[in-house]
FITORTI-146936 format. One record per atom (N, C-alpha, C, O): z, y, x; residue in three letters; atom name. Coordinates in nm, 4 decimals. Each point is the difference from the previous one (the first is absolute). Layout:
<recs>
{rec {Z,Y,X},"ala","CA"}
...
</recs>
This chain:
<recs>
{rec {0.0009,-0.1195,0.0830},"met","N"}
{rec {-0.0022,0.1193,-0.0844},"met","CA"}
{rec {0.0021,0.1238,0.0890},"met","C"}
{rec {0.0873,0.0144,0.0856},"met","O"}
{rec {-0.1826,0.0737,-0.1062},"ala","N"}
{rec {-0.0063,0.1259,0.0756},"ala","CA"}
{rec {0.1058,0.0950,-0.0563},"ala","C"}
{rec {0.0387,-0.0095,-0.1165},"ala","O"}
{rec {0.0059,0.0987,0.1997},"leu","N"}
{rec {0.0980,0.1015,-0.0405},"leu","CA"}
{rec {-0.0604,0.0797,-0.1153},"leu","C"}
{rec {-0.1142,0.0451,0.0086},"leu","O"}
{rec {0.1900,-0.0280,-0.1157},"tyr","N"}
{rec {-0.0408,0.0765,-0.1173},"tyr","CA"}
{rec {-0.1029,-0.0675,-0.0866},"tyr","C"}
{rec {-0.0549,0.0632,-0.0902},"tyr","O"}
{rec {0.0274,-0.1875,0.1141},"glu","N"}
{rec {-0.0946,-0.0725,-0.0856},"glu","CA"}
{rec {0.0639,-0.0231,-0.1388},"glu","C"}
{rec {0.1135,-0.0469,-0.0093},"glu","O"}
{rec {-0.1865,0.0798,-0.0966},"val","N"}
{rec {0.0511,-0.0220,-0.1334},"val","CA"}
{rec {-0.0534,-0.1369,-0.0463},"val","C"}
{rec {-0.1206,-0.0245,0.0025},"val","O"}
{rec {0.2104,-0.0621,-0.0439},"gln","N"}
{rec {-0.0366,-0.1392,-0.0402},"gln","CA"}
{rec {0.0011,-0.0125,-0.1515},"gln","C"}
{rec {0.0655,0.0769,-0.0704},"gln","O"}
{rec {-0.1390,-0.1748,0.0229},"thr","N"}
{rec {-0.0032,-0.0386,-0.1406},"thr","CA"}
{rec {-0.0415,-0.1459,-0.0074},"thr","C"}
{rec {0.0021,-0.0702,0.1011},"thr","O"}
{rec {-0.0397,0.0241,-0.2188},"phe","N"}
{rec {-0.0390,-0.1378,-0.0131},"phe","CA"}
{rec {-0.1363,-0.0249,0.0752},"phe","C"}
{rec {-0.0972,0.0720,-0.0227},"phe","O"}
{rec {0.0931,-0.1715,0.1090},"ser","N"}
{rec {-0.1229,-0.0359,0.0656},"ser","CA"}
{rec {-0.0980,-0.0636,-0.0978},"ser","C"}
{rec {-0.1212,0.0193,0.0096},"ser","O"}
{rec {0.1766,-0.0959,-0.1046},"asp","N"}
{rec {-0.0806,-0.0649,-0.1024},"asp","CA"}
{rec {0.0839,-0.0007,-0.1308},"asp","C"}
{rec {0.0862,-0.0862,-0.0168},"asp","O"}
{rec {-0.1114,0.1822,-0.0757},"pro","N"}
{rec {0.0826,0.0117,-0.1200},"pro","CA"}
{rec {0.0069,-0.1275,-0.0842},"pro","C"}
{rec {0.0933,-0.0172,-0.0785},"pro","O"}
{rec {-0.1921,-0.0728,0.0944},"glu","N"}
{rec {0.0004,-0.1248,-0.0764},"glu","CA"}
{rec {0.0892,-0.1073,0.0664},"glu","C"}
{rec {0.0387,-0.0969,-0.0653},"glu","O"}
{rec {-0.0068,0.1141,0.1926},"asn","N"}
{rec {0.0834,-0.0944,0.0739},"asn","CA"}
{rec {0.1045,0.0764,0.0798},"asn","C"}
{rec {-0.0086,0.0107,0.1223},"asn","O"}
{rec {0.1071,0.0421,-0.1934},"lys","N"}
{rec {0.1045,0.0823,0.0644},"lys","CA"}
{rec {0.0964,-0.0890,0.0767},"lys","C"}
{rec {0.0470,-0.1021,-0.0501},"lys","O"}
{rec {-0.0187,0.1440,0.1739},"thr","N"}
{rec {0.0985,-0.0750,0.0787},"thr","CA"}
{rec {0.1400,0.0455,-0.0434},"thr","C"}
{rec {0.0163,0.1051,-0.0620},"thr","O"}
{rec {0.0849,-0.1872,0.0964},"val","N"}
{rec {0.1390,0.0327,-0.0312},"val","CA"}
{rec {0.0369,0.1297,0.0726},"val","C"}
{rec {0.0678,0.0859,-0.0563},"val","O"}
{rec {-0.1116,-0.0724,0.1787},"his","N"}
{rec {0.0299,0.1225,0.0785},"his","CA"}
{rec {-0.0571,0.1253,-0.0716},"his","C"}
{rec {0.0669,0.1029,-0.0093},"his","O"}
{rec {-0.1905,-0.1140,-0.0403},"glu","N"}
{rec {-0.0629,0.1128,-0.0730},"glu","CA"}
{rec {0.0736,0.0253,-0.1311},"glu","C"}
{rec {0.0246,0.1152,-0.0356},"glu","O"}
{rec {0.0105,-0.2202,-0.0359},"gln","N"}
{rec {0.0687,0.0138,-0.1272},"gln","CA"}
{rec {0.1335,0.0700,0.0115},"gln","C"}
{rec {0.0437,0.0668,-0.0937},"gln","O"}
{rec {0.0235,-0.0818,0.2110},"lys","N"}
{rec {0.1284,0.0643,0.0228},"lys","CA"}
{rec {-0.0179,0.1496,0.0359},"lys","C"}
{rec {0.0925,0.0791,-0.0184},"lys","O"}
{rec {-0.2054,-0.0425,0.0670},"his","N"}
{rec {-0.0171,0.1341,0.0563},"his","CA"}
{rec {-0.0884,0.0958,-0.0794},"his","C"}
{rec {0.0287,0.1197,-0.0033},"his","O"}
{rec {-0.1310,-0.1662,-0.0583},"val","N"}
{rec {-0.0901,0.0920,-0.0723},"val","CA"}
{rec {0.0735,0.0567,-0.1230},"val","C"}
{rec {0.0473,-0.0767,-0.0839},"val","O"}
{rec {-0.0374,0.2110,0.0725},"pro","N"}
{rec {0.0623,0.0576,-0.1164},"pro","CA"}
{rec {-0.0718,-0.0400,-0.1295},"pro","C"}
{rec {-0.1226,0.0075,-0.0090},"pro","O"}
{rec {0.1999,-0.0497,-0.0898},"phe","N"}
{rec {-0.0531,-0.0397,-0.1305},"phe","CA"}
{rec {0.0277,0.1140,-0.0986},"phe","C"}
{rec {0.1156,0.0300,-0.0301},"phe","O"}
{rec {-0.2223,0.0332,-0.0199},"ile","N"}
{rec {0.0120,0.1174,-0.0876},"ile","CA"}
{rec {-0.0218,-0.0478,-0.1438},"ile","C"}
{rec {-0.0964,-0.0709,-0.0290},"ile","O"}
{rec {0.1876,0.1108,-0.0606},"gln","N"}
{rec {-0.0166,-0.0231,-0.1424},"gln","CA"}
{rec {0.0002,0.1357,-0.0710},"gln","C"}
{rec {0.0913,0.0807,0.0173},"gln","O"}
{rec {-0.1933,-0.0582,-0.0959},"ala","N"}
{rec {-0.0152,0.1264,-0.0746},"ala","CA"}
{rec {-0.0966,-0.0263,-0.1160},"ala","C"}
{rec {-0.0708,-0.1007,0.0002},"ala","O"}
{rec {0.0676,0.1915,-0.1001},"pro","N"}
{rec {-0.0987,-0.0142,-0.1040},"pro","CA"}
{rec {-0.1415,0.0132,0.0587},"pro","C"}
{rec {-0.0211,0.0743,0.0959},"pro","O"}
{rec {-0.0745,-0.1462,-0.1537},"glu","N"}
{rec {-0.1381,0.0123,0.0506},"glu","CA"}
{rec {-0.0614,0.1308,-0.0417},"glu","C"}
{rec {-0.0880,0.0515,0.0689},"glu","O"}
{rec {0.1336,0.0056,-0.1840},"lys","N"}
{rec {-0.0486,0.1273,-0.0477},"lys","CA"}
{rec {0.1182,0.0849,-0.0392},"lys","C"}
{rec {0.0968,-0.0483,-0.0589},"lys","O"}
{rec {-0.1063,0.1796,0.0934},"val","N"}
{rec {0.1036,0.0954,-0.0386},"val","CA"}
{rec {-0.0667,0.1258,-0.0476},"val","C"}
{rec {-0.1194,0.0198,0.0225},"val","O"}
{rec {0.1958,0.0671,-0.0889},"lys","N"}
{rec {-0.0542,0.1271,-0.0497},"lys","CA"}
{rec {0.0228,0.1083,0.1089},"lys","C"}
{rec {0.1033,0.0050,0.0669},"lys","O"}
{rec {-0.2036,0.0783,-0.0545},"lys","N"}
{rec {0.0047,0.1085,0.0981},"lys","CA"}
{rec {0.1236,0.0837,-0.0195},"lys","C"}
{rec {0.0294,0.0437,-0.1112},"lys","O"}
{rec {0.0461,-0.0201,0.2233},"gly","N"}
{rec {0.1162,0.0868,-0.0028},"gly","CA"}
{rec {0.1256,-0.0574,-0.0633},"gly","C"}
{rec {0.1013,0.0697,-0.0066},"gly","O"}
{rec {-0.1038,-0.1963,-0.0410},"glu","N"}
{rec {0.1188,-0.0582,-0.0602},"glu","CA"}
{rec {0.0711,-0.0913,0.1011},"glu","C"}
{rec {-0.0641,-0.0733,0.0754},"glu","O"}
{rec {0.1962,0.0795,-0.0759},"tyr","N"}
{rec {0.0778,-0.0790,0.0920},"tyr","CA"}
{rec {-0.0024,-0.1493,-0.0385},"tyr","C"}
{rec {-0.0026,-0.0356,-0.1178},"tyr","O"}
{rec {0.0037,-0.0489,0.2196},"phe","N"}
{rec {0.0065,-0.1471,-0.0185},"phe","CA"}
{rec {0.0699,-0.0602,0.1213},"phe","C"}
{rec {0.0197,0.0667,0.1016},"phe","O"}
{rec {0.0175,-0.1943,-0.1141},"gln","N"}
{rec {0.0737,-0.0641,0.1075},"gln","CA"}
{rec {-0.0892,-0.0916,0.0822},"gln","C"}
{rec {-0.0883,-0.0685,-0.0515},"gln","O"}
{rec {0.1154,0.0704,0.1821},"val","N"}
{rec {-0.0660,-0.0882,0.0958},"val","CA"}
{rec {0.1102,-0.0802,0.0700},"val","C"}
{rec {0.0964,0.0565,0.0517},"val","O"}
{rec {-0.1123,-0.1867,-0.0511},"ser","N"}
{rec {0.0951,-0.0883,0.0667},"ser","CA"}
{rec {-0.0651,-0.0549,0.1263},"ser","C"}
{rec {-0.1146,-0.0449,-0.0033},"ser","O"}
{rec {0.1881,0.0484,0.1156},"ile","N"}
{rec {-0.0511,-0.0535,0.1262},"ile","CA"}
{rec {0.1044,-0.0952,0.0565},"ile","C"}
{rec {0.1156,0.0357,0.0230},"ile","O"}
{rec {-0.1619,-0.1589,-0.0015},"lys","N"}
{rec {0.0833,-0.1029,0.0620},"lys","CA"}
{rec {-0.0642,-0.0382,0.1322},"lys","C"}
{rec {-0.1221,-0.0125,0.0096},"lys","O"}
{rec {0.2053,-0.0060,0.0924},"met","N"}
{rec {-0.0507,-0.0474,0.1266},"met","CA"}
{rec {-0.0032,-0.1508,-0.0059},"met","C"}
{rec {0.0995,-0.0679,0.0256},"met","O"}
{rec {-0.2134,0.0186,-0.0592},"gly","N"}
{rec {-0.0212,-0.1435,-0.0153},"gly","CA"}
{rec {-0.0393,-0.0327,-0.1409},"gly","C"}
{rec {0.0547,0.0557,-0.0952},"gly","O"}
{rec {-0.1486,-0.1451,0.0811},"glu","N"}
{rec {-0.0453,-0.0466,-0.1317},"glu","CA"}
{rec {0.0365,-0.1455,-0.0165},"glu","C"}
{rec {-0.0574,-0.0884,0.0635},"glu","O"}
{rec {0.1566,0.0650,-0.1523},"gly","N"}
{rec {0.0436,-0.1369,-0.0250},"gly","CA"}
{rec {0.0982,-0.0506,0.1019},"gly","C"}
{rec {0.0565,-0.1079,-0.0177},"gly","O"}
{rec {-0.0343,0.1816,0.1229},"ile","N"}
{rec {0.0961,-0.0397,0.1033},"ile","CA"}
{rec {0.0585,0.1272,0.0596},"ile","C"}
{rec {-0.0738,0.0900,0.0401},"ile","O"}
{rec {0.2060,-0.0827,-0.0342},"asp","N"}
{rec {0.0652,0.1192,0.0493},"asp","CA"}
{rec {-0.0030,0.0121,0.1533},"asp","C"}
{rec {0.0135,-0.0997,0.0708},"asp","O"}
{rec {-0.0307,0.2180,-0.0226},"his","N"}
{rec {0.0062,0.0244,0.1438},"his","CA"}
{rec {0.1488,-0.0055,0.0440},"his","C"}
{rec {0.0858,0.0513,-0.0718},"his","O"}
{rec {-0.0549,-0.1106,0.1845},"pro","N"}
{rec {0.1382,0.0008,0.0467},"pro","CA"}
{rec {0.0505,0.1409,0.0218},"pro","C"}
{rec {-0.0749,0.0855,0.0474},"pro","O"}
{rec {0.1992,-0.0594,-0.0808},"met","N"}
{rec {0.0617,0.1269,0.0266},"met","CA"}
{rec {0.1309,-0.0236,0.0723},"met","C"}
{rec {0.1064,-0.0059,-0.0616},"met","O"}
{rec {-0.1155,-0.0076,0.1922},"glu","N"}
{rec {0.1136,-0.0266,0.0871},"glu","CA"}
{rec {-0.0112,0.0886,0.1249},"glu","C"}
{rec {-0.1093,0.0475,0.0310},"glu","O"}
{rec {0.2186,-0.0246,0.0405},"pro","N"}
{rec {-0.0069,0.0929,0.1135},"pro","CA"}
{rec {-0.1138,-0.0216,0.0988},"pro","C"}
{rec {-0.0524,0.0973,0.0540},"pro","O"}
{rec {0.0135,-0.2186,-0.0292},"gly","N"}
{rec {-0.1061,-0.0257,0.0980},"gly","CA"}
{rec {-0.1404,0.0012,-0.0561},"gly","C"}
{rec {-0.0962,-0.0033,0.0767},"gly","O"}
{rec {0.0812,0.0079,-0.2070},"his","N"}
{rec {-0.1311,-0.0105,-0.0657},"his","CA"}
{rec {0.0096,0.0607,-0.1391},"his","C"}
{rec {0.0591,-0.0586,-0.0907},"his","O"}
{rec {-0.1188,0.1784,0.0747},"phe","N"}
{rec {0.0061,0.0655,-0.1282},"phe","CA"}
{rec {-0.1136,0.1008,-0.0167},"phe","C"}
{rec {-0.0662,0.0377,0.0967},"phe","O"}
{rec {0.0449,0.0055,-0.2223},"ile","N"}
{rec {-0.0961,0.1041,-0.0307},"ile","CA"}
{rec {0.0688,0.1315,0.0169},"ile","C"}
{rec {0.1065,0.0231,-0.0574},"ile","O"}
{rec {-0.1669,0.0652,0.1369},"gln","N"}
{rec {0.0633,0.1326,0.0265},"gln","CA"}
{rec {-0.0272,0.0990,-0.1106},"gln","C"}
{rec {0.0893,0.0743,-0.0408},"gln","O"}
{rec {-0.2150,-0.0723,-0.0095},"tyr","N"}
{rec {-0.0346,0.0956,-0.1054},"tyr","CA"}
{rec {-0.1292,-0.0448,-0.0672},"tyr","C"}
{rec {-0.0707,-0.0881,0.0491},"tyr","O"}
{rec {0.0420,0.1509,-0.1622},"val","N"}
{rec {-0.1294,-0.0114,-0.0670},"val","CA"}
{rec {-0.0457,0.1402,-0.0400},"val","C"}
{rec {0.0792,0.0787,-0.0516},"val","O"}
{rec {-0.2051,-0.0477,0.0750},"asp","N"}
{rec {-0.0615,0.1256,-0.0414},"asp","CA"}
{rec {-0.1022,-0.0315,-0.1094},"asp","C"}
{rec {-0.0738,-0.0982,0.0082},"asp","O"}
{rec {0.0711,0.1845,-0.1118},"leu","N"}
{rec {-0.0969,-0.0168,-0.1071},"leu","CA"}
{rec {-0.0980,0.1194,0.0095},"leu","C"}
{rec {0.0401,0.1150,0.0178},"leu","O"}
{rec {-0.1710,-0.1482,-0.0307},"tyr","N"}
{rec {-0.1042,0.0982,0.0061},"tyr","CA"}
{rec {-0.0899,-0.0180,-0.1243},"tyr","C"}
{rec {-0.0154,-0.1105,-0.0521},"tyr","O"}
{rec {-0.0435,0.2231,0.0063},"ala","N"}
{rec {-0.1099,-0.0024,-0.0982},"ala","CA"}
{rec {-0.1231,0.0249,0.0839},"ala","C"}
{rec {-0.0201,0.1113,0.0486},"ala","O"}
{rec {-0.0621,-0.2118,-0.0308},"asp","N"}
{rec {-0.1059,-0.0002,0.1031},"asp","CA"}
{rec {0.0702,0.0255,0.1330},"asp","C"}
{rec {0.0728,-0.0866,0.0485},"asp","O"}
{rec {-0.0938,0.2059,0.0123},"tyr","N"}
{rec {0.0693,0.0275,0.1277},"tyr","CA"}
{rec {0.0910,0.1188,-0.0127},"tyr","C"}
{rec {0.0366,0.0598,0.1011},"tyr","O"}
{rec {0.0016,-0.0228,-0.2224},"tyr","N"}
{rec {0.0948,0.1114,-0.0240},"tyr","CA"}
{rec {0.1395,-0.0603,-0.0123},"tyr","C"}
{rec {0.0251,-0.0824,-0.0880},"tyr","O"}
{rec {0.0637,0.1229,0.1749},"his","N"}
{rec {0.1355,-0.0576,0.0016},"his","CA"}
{rec {0.0801,0.0452,-0.1199},"his","C"}
{rec {0.0083,0.1193,-0.0290},"his","O"}
{rec {0.0518,-0.2169,-0.0420},"leu","N"}
{rec {0.0823,0.0257,-0.1188},"leu","CA"}
{rec {0.1482,-0.0073,0.0279},"leu","C"}
{rec {0.0763,0.0890,-0.0374},"leu","O"}
{rec {-0.0357,-0.1980,0.1050},"glu","N"}
{rec {0.1454,-0.0189,0.0185},"glu","CA"}
{rec {0.0302,-0.1067,0.1049},"glu","C"}
{rec {-0.0804,-0.0897,0.0252},"glu","O"}
{rec {0.1979,0.1019,0.0347},"arg","N"}
{rec {0.0476,-0.1009,0.0959},"arg","CA"}
{rec {0.1373,-0.0478,-0.0461},"arg","C"}
{rec {0.0841,0.0778,-0.0448},"arg","O"}
{rec {-0.0649,-0.2097,0.0577},"val","N"}
{rec {0.1335,-0.0642,-0.0244},"val","CA"}
{rec {0.0401,-0.0688,0.1282},"val","C"}
{rec {-0.0735,-0.0826,0.0541},"val","O"}
{rec {0.1941,0.1188,-0.0054},"asn","N"}
{rec {0.0538,-0.0610,0.1221},"asn","CA"}
{rec {0.0916,-0.1169,-0.0379},"asn","C"}
{rec {0.0674,0.0039,-0.1030},"asn","O"}
{rec {-0.0658,-0.1052,0.1851},"phe","N"}
{rec {0.0865,-0.1145,-0.0252},"phe","CA"}
{rec {0.0892,-0.0247,0.1247},"phe","C"}
{rec {-0.0303,0.0448,0.1106},"phe","O"}
{rec {0.1384,-0.1161,-0.1333},"thr","N"}
{rec {0.0856,-0.0495,0.1070},"thr","CA"}
{rec {0.0062,-0.1517,-0.0144},"thr","C"}
{rec {-0.0386,-0.0534,-0.1039},"thr","O"}
{rec {0.0863,-0.0165,0.2058},"pro","N"}
{rec {0.0106,-0.1471,-0.0118},"pro","CA"}
{rec {0.0875,-0.0463,-0.1179},"pro","C"}
{rec {-0.0112,-0.1143,-0.0443},"pro","O"}
{rec {0.0963,0.2013,-0.0049},"glu","N"}
{rec {0.0894,-0.0393,-0.1083},"glu","CA"}
{rec {-0.0589,0.0221,-0.1397},"glu","C"}
{rec {0.0621,-0.0354,-0.1002},"glu","O"}
{rec {-0.1804,0.0932,0.0940},"thr","N"}
{rec {-0.0621,0.0286,-0.1324},"thr","CA"}
{rec {-0.1109,-0.0988,-0.0303},"thr","C"}
{rec {-0.0427,-0.0763,0.0867},"thr","O"}
{rec {-0.0034,0.0787,-0.2111},"lys","N"}
{rec {-0.1133,-0.0824,-0.0399},"lys","CA"}
{rec {-0.1290,0.0815,0.0208},"lys","C"}
{rec {-0.0034,0.1196,-0.0293},"lys","O"}
{rec {-0.0996,-0.1832,0.0786},"ala","N"}
{rec {-0.1243,0.0691,0.0319},"ala","CA"}
{rec {-0.0893,0.0123,-0.1241},"ala","C"}
{rec {-0.1021,-0.0676,-0.0119},"ala","O"}
{rec {0.1422,0.1530,-0.0773},"glu","N"}
{rec {-0.0781,0.0315,-0.1186},"glu","CA"}
{rec {0.0360,0.1375,-0.0500},"glu","C"}
{rec {0.1098,0.0499,0.0245},"glu","O"}
{rec {-0.2036,0.0112,-0.0954},"ala","N"}
{rec {0.0197,0.1346,-0.0520},"ala","CA"}
{rec {-0.0700,0.0167,-0.1338},"ala","C"}
{rec {-0.1041,-0.0611,-0.0243},"ala","O"}
{rec {0.1602,0.1424,-0.0612},"val","N"}
{rec {-0.0618,0.0409,-0.1269},"val","CA"}
{rec {-0.0127,0.1509,0.0075},"val","C"}
{rec {0.1000,0.0711,0.0102},"val","O"}
{rec {-0.2217,-0.0228,-0.0153},"leu","N"}
{rec {-0.0274,0.1443,0.0092},"leu","CA"}
{rec {-0.0627,0.0492,-0.1292},"leu","C"}
{rec {-0.0734,-0.0731,-0.0664},"leu","O"}
{rec {0.1034,0.1996,0.0308},"thr","N"}
{rec {-0.0604,0.0618,-0.1139},"thr","CA"}
{rec {-0.0980,0.1062,0.0515},"thr","C"}
{rec {0.0401,0.0923,0.0708},"thr","O"}
{rec {-0.1670,-0.1054,-0.1061},"ile","N"}
{rec {-0.1028,0.0913,0.0486},"ile","CA"}
{rec {-0.0911,0.0432,-0.1137},"ile","C"}
{rec {0.0058,-0.0553,-0.1098},"ile","O"}
{rec {-0.0897,0.1539,0.1366},"lys","N"}
{rec {-0.1111,0.0331,-0.0919},"lys","CA"}
{rec {-0.1215,0.0270,0.0838},"lys","C"}
{rec {0.0101,0.0424,0.1151},"lys","O"}
{rec {-0.1258,-0.0672,-0.1738},"leu","N"}
{rec {-0.1269,0.0158,0.0685},"leu","CA"}
{rec {-0.0944,0.0904,-0.0806},"leu","C"}
{rec {0.0108,0.0102,-0.1222},"leu","O"}
{rec {-0.1001,0.0524,0.1911},"glu","N"}
{rec {-0.1012,0.0889,-0.0655},"glu","CA"}
{rec {-0.1374,-0.0637,-0.0054},"glu","C"}
{rec {-0.0849,0.0401,-0.0795},"glu","O"}
{rec {0.0626,-0.1426,0.1670},"lys","N"}
{rec {-0.1300,-0.0672,0.0000},"lys","CA"}
{rec {0.0152,-0.1425,0.0450},"lys","C"}
{rec {0.0994,-0.0368,0.0625},"lys","O"}
{rec {-0.1998,-0.0443,-0.0951},"ser","N"}
{rec {0.0013,-0.1397,0.0404},"ser","CA"}
{rec {0.0027,-0.0124,0.1500},"ser","C"}
{rec {-0.0552,0.0838,0.0713},"ser","O"}
{rec {0.1205,-0.1899,-0.0225},"cys","N"}
{rec {0.0176,-0.0133,0.1451},"cys","CA"}
{rec {0.0392,-0.1419,0.0336},"cys","C"}
{rec {0.0166,-0.0844,-0.0880},"cys","O"}
{rec {-0.0023,0.0597,0.2149},"thr","N"}
{rec {0.0609,-0.1224,0.0500},"thr","CA"}
{rec {0.1399,0.0316,0.0452},"thr","C"}
{rec {0.0184,0.0805,0.0914},"thr","O"}
{rec {0.0824,-0.1423,-0.1535},"leu","N"}
{rec {0.1363,0.0162,0.0534},"leu","CA"}
{rec {0.0096,-0.0868,0.1255},"leu","C"}
{rec {-0.0427,-0.1155,-0.0010},"leu","O"}
{rec {0.0969,0.1690,0.1059},"arg","N"}
{rec {0.0162,-0.0667,0.1264},"arg","CA"}
{rec {0.1442,0.0044,0.0401},"arg","C"}
{rec {0.0612,0.1068,0.0051},"arg","O"}
{rec {-0.0049,-0.2261,0.0241},"ala","N"}
{rec {0.1377,-0.0073,0.0499},"ala","CA"}
{rec {-0.0086,-0.0498,0.1452},"ala","C"}
{rec {-0.0606,-0.1030,0.0295},"ala","O"}
{rec {0.1232,0.1797,0.0583},"phe","N"}
{rec {0.0078,-0.0388,0.1402},"phe","CA"}
{rec {0.1462,-0.0236,0.0337},"phe","C"}
{rec {0.0834,0.0886,-0.0187},"phe","O"}
{rec {-0.0521,-0.2070,0.0682},"glu","N"}
{rec {0.1374,-0.0314,0.0372},"glu","CA"}
{rec {0.0078,-0.0360,0.1474},"glu","C"}
{rec {-0.0978,-0.0451,0.0596},"glu","O"}
{rec {0.2155,0.0656,-0.0018},"leu","N"}
{rec {0.0193,-0.0279,0.1402},"leu","CA"}
{rec {0.1094,-0.1038,0.0192},"leu","C"}
{rec {0.1157,0.0246,-0.0343},"leu","O"}
{rec {-0.1512,-0.1401,0.0886},"cys","N"}
{rec {0.0931,-0.1052,0.0348},"cys","CA"}
{rec {0.0375,0.0235,0.1474},"cys","C"}
{rec {-0.0877,0.0205,0.0839},"cys","O"}
{rec {0.2183,-0.0235,-0.0530},"asn","N"}
{rec {0.0412,0.0270,0.1367},"asn","CA"}
{rec {-0.0513,-0.1032,0.1006},"asn","C"}
{rec {-0.0038,0.0304,0.1192},"asn","O"}
{rec {-0.0349,-0.1477,-0.1601},"leu","N"}
{rec {-0.0522,-0.1033,0.0899},"leu","CA"}
{rec {-0.1503,-0.0151,-0.0056},"leu","C"}
{rec {-0.0644,-0.0251,0.1019},"leu","O"}
{rec {0.0077,0.0404,-0.2219},"his","N"}
{rec {-0.1413,-0.0363,-0.0190},"his","CA"}
{rec {-0.0923,0.1138,-0.0344},"his","C"}
{rec {-0.1127,-0.0223,-0.0442},"his","O"}
{rec {0.1594,0.1452,0.0639},"gly","N"}
{rec {-0.0873,0.1179,-0.0161},"gly","CA"}
{rec {-0.0261,0.0456,-0.1402},"gly","C"}
{rec {0.0747,-0.0299,-0.0932},"gly","O"}
{rec {-0.1846,0.1043,0.0804},"gln","N"}
{rec {-0.0326,0.0663,-0.1271},"gln","CA"}
{rec {-0.0961,-0.0832,-0.0815},"gln","C"}
{rec {-0.0916,-0.0637,0.0521},"gln","O"}
{rec {0.1164,0.0666,-0.1860},"trp","N"}
{rec {-0.0777,-0.0793,-0.0958},"trp","CA"}
{rec {-0.0408,0.0874,-0.1173},"trp","C"}
{rec {0.0728,0.0923,-0.0365},"trp","O"}
{rec {-0.1870,-0.1197,-0.0224},"glu","N"}
{rec {-0.0505,0.0780,-0.1134},"glu","CA"}
{rec {-0.0297,-0.0910,-0.1191},"glu","C"}
{rec {-0.0574,-0.1080,0.0136},"glu","O"}
{rec {0.0991,0.1566,-0.1312},"gly","N"}
{rec {-0.0406,-0.0590,-0.1268},"gly","CA"}
{rec {-0.0625,0.1072,-0.0842},"gly","C"}
{rec {0.0368,0.1169,0.0109},"gly","O"}
{rec {-0.1329,-0.1550,-0.0967},"thr","N"}
{rec {-0.0699,0.0996,-0.0824},"thr","CA"}
{rec {-0.0038,-0.0432,-0.1474},"thr","C"}
{rec {0.0172,-0.1170,-0.0338},"thr","O"}
{rec {-0.0406,0.2175,-0.0520},"phe","N"}
{rec {-0.0086,-0.0213,-0.1432},"phe","CA"}
{rec {-0.0866,0.1099,-0.0575},"phe","C"}
{rec {0.0350,0.1175,0.0118},"phe","O"}
{rec {-0.1477,-0.1518,-0.0740},"asp","N"}
{rec {-0.0899,0.0963,-0.0612},"asp","CA"}
{rec {0.0522,0.0408,-0.1390},"asp","C"}
{rec {0.0395,-0.0849,-0.0799},"asp","O"}
{rec {-0.0401,0.2160,0.0529},"ile","N"}
{rec {0.0512,0.0480,-0.1253},"ile","CA"}
{rec {-0.0984,0.1004,-0.0569},"ile","C"}
{rec {-0.0600,0.0800,0.0718},"ile","O"}
{rec {0.0454,-0.0871,-0.2057},"ile","N"}
{rec {-0.0941,0.0870,-0.0714},"ile","CA"}
{rec {0.0831,0.1069,-0.0754},"ile","C"}
{rec {0.0949,-0.0316,-0.0717},"ile","O"}
{rec {-0.1336,0.1557,0.0907},"val","N"}
{rec {0.0629,0.1089,-0.0695},"val","CA"}
{rec {-0.0945,0.0493,-0.1100},"val","C"}
{rec {-0.1142,0.0376,0.0264},"val","O"}
{rec {0.1639,-0.0386,-0.1485},"glu","N"}
{rec {-0.0802,0.0435,-0.1155},"glu","CA"}
{rec {0.0480,0.1367,-0.0476},"glu","C"}
{rec {0.1167,0.0359,0.0157},"glu","O"}
{rec {-0.2097,0.0393,-0.0740},"glu","N"}
{rec {0.0331,0.1314,-0.0577},"glu","CA"}
{rec {0.0943,-0.0142,-0.1170},"glu","C"}
{rec {0.0385,0.0999,-0.0607},"glu","O"}
</recs>
């Protein structure tokens, strides 16, 4: 892994356990109304929780609308690596969650969302 390389699923149809623990899993409505608040849930790991212990944990997750930064949630080894955020959007975009594992680097998960008038 190169320094600052952002990782994701190498093959979304055949996810490895390592990838499942690290790629942020975003849950949100597929369609929302322009300018109305809604909730976005982000878990570090899909179907399997990422370890949260002093030697191996998720440090933070950043949420973006395309590449516009919306919010950051910091974690400690004593917390659970998940967040529920309330946001609003003005246009359709790809939600991008970037998380940093202290041992395995940065990972990205995405979710396409449609904003209706």
